[in-house]
C-alpha positions as CSV (number, residue, x, y, z in Angstrom):
1,X,-9.4,17.8,6.9
2,X,-5.8,17.3,6.1
3,X,-2.7,17.5,8.0
4,X,-0.2,18.4,5.5
5,X,2.8,18.0,7.7
6,X,1.6,13.7,7.2
7,X,3.4,13.8,4.0
8,X,6.7,13.4,4.3
9,X,8.8,12.4,1.0
10,X,12.4,12.9,2.0
11,X,13.6,9.8,3.6
12,X,16.5,11.2,5.3
13,X,13.7,13.6,7.4
14,X,11.6,10.6,7.7
15,X,14.1,8.8,9.3
16,X,15.5,11.7,11.6
17,X,11.7,12.4,13.1
18,X,11.2,8.6,13.3
19,X,14.3,7.8,15.1
20,X,13.6,10.5,17.5
21,X,10.7,9.3,18.6
22,X,11.9,5.5,18.9
23,X,14.4,7.6,21.1
24,X,11.8,8.9,23.3
25,X,10.2,5.4,23.8
26,X,7.5,5.3,20.8
27,X,7.2,2.1,18.5
28,X,7.7,2.8,15.1
29,X,5.3,0.8,12.6
30,X,5.8,0.6,8.7
31,X,3.6,-1.1,6.2
32,X,3.6,-0.5,2.0
33,X,1.0,-1.0,-0.1
34,X,-0.3,0.5,-3.3
35,X,-3.9,1.7,-1.6
36,X,-5.3,1.8,-4.7
37,X,-9.3,2.6,-4.4
38,X,-8.7,2.6,-0.7
39,X,-11.5,0.1,0.4
40,X,-12.9,-0.8,3.9
41,X,-10.4,-3.7,3.6
42,X,-7.3,-1.5,3.4
43,X,-8.9,0.6,6.0
44,X,-9.2,-2.1,8.9
45,X,-5.7,-3.1,8.1
46,X,-4.2,0.2,8.9
47,X,-6.4,0.2,11.9
48,X,-4.7,-3.0,13.0
49,X,-1.5,-2.1,11.6
50,X,-1.5,1.1,14.3
51,X,-3.0,-0.9,17.4
52,X,1.3,-2.8,17.0
53,X,2.8,0.5,17.4
54,X,2.7,4.1,18.8
55,X,3.9,5.6,15.3
56,X,2.4,4.2,12.1
57,X,4.5,5.0,8.5
58,X,2.4,4.2,5.2
59,X,4.5,3.8,2.5
60,X,2.4,4.0,-0.8
61,X,3.7,2.7,-3.5
62,X,4.7,5.0,-6.6
63,X,2.3,4.9,-10.2
64,X,5.5,3.6,-11.7
65,X,5.8,0.6,-9.5
66,X,1.9,-0.3,-9.3
67,X,2.1,-0.4,-12.9
68,X,5.1,-2.8,-13.1
69,X,3.4,-5.4,-10.4
70,X,-0.5,-4.7,-11.1
71,X,-0.3,-4.1,-15.1
72,X,-0.8,-1.6,-17.3
73,X,-4.4,-0.3,-16.5
74,X,-3.2,-0.3,-13.0
75,X,-3.3,2.0,-10.6
76,X,-6.4,3.6,-10.6
77,X,-6.2,6.4,-8.5
78,X,-2.7,8.4,-9.1
79,X,0.0,8.2,-6.5
80,X,-1.0,12.1,-5.5
81,X,-5.0,11.1,-4.4
82,X,-3.6,7.8,-2.6
83,X,-1.3,10.0,-0.7
84,X,-4.0,12.1,0.1
85,X,-6.5,10.0,1.1
86,X,-3.9,7.8,3.2
87,X,-3.4,11.6,4.9
88,X,-7.1,11.9,6.2
89,X,-6.8,8.6,8.5
90,X,-6.4,9.1,12.0
91,X,-4.7,6.0,12.7
92,X,-1.9,6.6,9.9
93,X,1.0,9.1,11.3
94,X,3.3,9.6,8.5
95,X,2.7,8.8,4.6
96,X,5.4,8.2,2.0
97,X,6.0,7.3,-1.1
98,X,7.7,3.9,-1.8
99,X,9.4,3.5,-5.8
100,X,11.2,0.3,-4.6
101,X,10.8,-2.1,-8.0
102,X,12.5,-2.1,-10.8
103,X,12.4,-4.2,-14.3
104,X,15.8,-5.7,-14.2
105,X,17.1,-5.6,-10.2
106,X,13.7,-6.7,-8.8
107,X,12.7,-5.2,-5.1
108,X,14.4,-3.1,-2.7
109,X,13.9,-1.6,0.4
110,X,14.6,1.5,0.6
111,X,12.4,2.8,3.1
112,X,12.6,0.3,5.9
113,X,15.9,0.2,5.1
114,X,16.6,3.9,6.2
115,X,13.9,4.2,9.1
116,X,14.7,0.3,10.2
117,X,11.3,0.3,12.0
118,X,10.8,-1.8,15.2
119,X,8.2,-3.4,13.2
120,X,6.9,-4.2,10.0
121,X,3.5,-5.3,8.8
122,X,2.6,-7.2,5.8
123,X,-0.8,-8.9,4.5
124,X,-0.6,-12.7,4.6
125,X,-0.1,-13.3,0.7
126,X,2.0,-9.5,-0.3
127,X,5.6,-11.3,-0.2
128,X,7.1,-13.9,-0.9
129,X,9.6,-16.3,1.6
130,X,12.8,-14.2,-0.1
131,X,11.2,-11.0,0.1
132,X,10.2,-11.5,3.8
133,X,13.8,-13.1,4.8
134,X,15.0,-9.9,3.3
135,X,13.0,-7.5,5.0
136,X,13.6,-9.2,8.5
137,X,16.9,-8.0,8.2
138,X,15.7,-4.3,8.6
139,X,13.0,-4.6,11.0
140,X,12.5,-5.5,14.5
141,X,9.7,-7.8,14.2
142,X,7.9,-8.9,10.5
143,X,4.2,-9.2,12.0
144,X,2.0,-10.9,8.7
145,X,-1.9,-10.1,9.2
146,X,-4.6,-11.9,7.1
147,X,-6.4,-10.4,5.1
148,X,-9.0,-8.1,6.8
149,X,-12.4,-8.0,4.4
150,X,-13.4,-11.2,2.3
151,X,-13.1,-10.5,-1.6
152,X,-12.0,-6.4,-1.3
153,X,-9.1,-6.1,-2.8
154,X,-9.1,-3.4,-5.7
155,X,-8.1,-6.4,-8.3
156,X,-11.1,-8.0,-7.6
157,X,-13.7,-5.0,-7.5
158,X,-11.9,-4.0,-11.1
159,X,-12.2,-7.8,-12.5
160,X,-16.1,-7.7,-11.3
161,X,-16.9,-4.6,-12.9
162,X,-15.6,-5.6,-15.8
163,X,-17.0,-8.6,-16.2
164,X,-20.4,-6.5,-15.9
165,X,-19.5,-4.5,-18.1
166,X,-17.9,-7.0,-21.0
167,X,-21.0,-9.5,-20.6
168,X,-23.1,-6.1,-20.8
169,X,-21.0,-5.1,-23.8
170,X,-21.2,-8.8,-25.6
171,X,-25.1,-8.3,-25.0
172,X,-25.1,-5.1,-27.1
173,X,-23.1,-6.5,-29.9
174,X,-25.2,-9.6,-29.9
175,X,-28.4,-7.5,-30.5
176,X,-26.6,-5.3,-33.3
177,X,-25.9,-7.9,-34.7
178,X,-29.2,-9.4,-34.9
179,X,-30.5,-6.3,-36.3
180,X,-28.4,-6.0,-38.9
């Protein structure tokens, strides 16, 4: 069952909560992603991230942000549903939304700047070096994990589906043209 208390949209409220937990000796871990079409690689990554501390806060990129950096047909799963799916995972303690990218100003780091986690978890190819340097200013440690499953990225799934469907569409068109 979904835990309604896991979703905290207000960064100020989330910061007060994580600060209180940190004062009680808890290690705060944060990670951010689009989590579009949640798959085994995502779940393994989140379970691994959780092992690095006591409290795992997961940022979910807004629909607008995912659209800006993944393209016009993404996300596939709406933000509200991605947040809800993550709230069902026992390894996730809190979920919030992130809208930290702009077309002009580039990346910002509002969530981690506000929370200042002990540990920030990133996947190996998710941030260029200049962004990693910026992230390190706001957290105690940056941990970079490898992808947790081969060929399980949502982008790979979408490409495989499209290639399969495009191939079939081409066959149908050829059959239709042959009949004319």
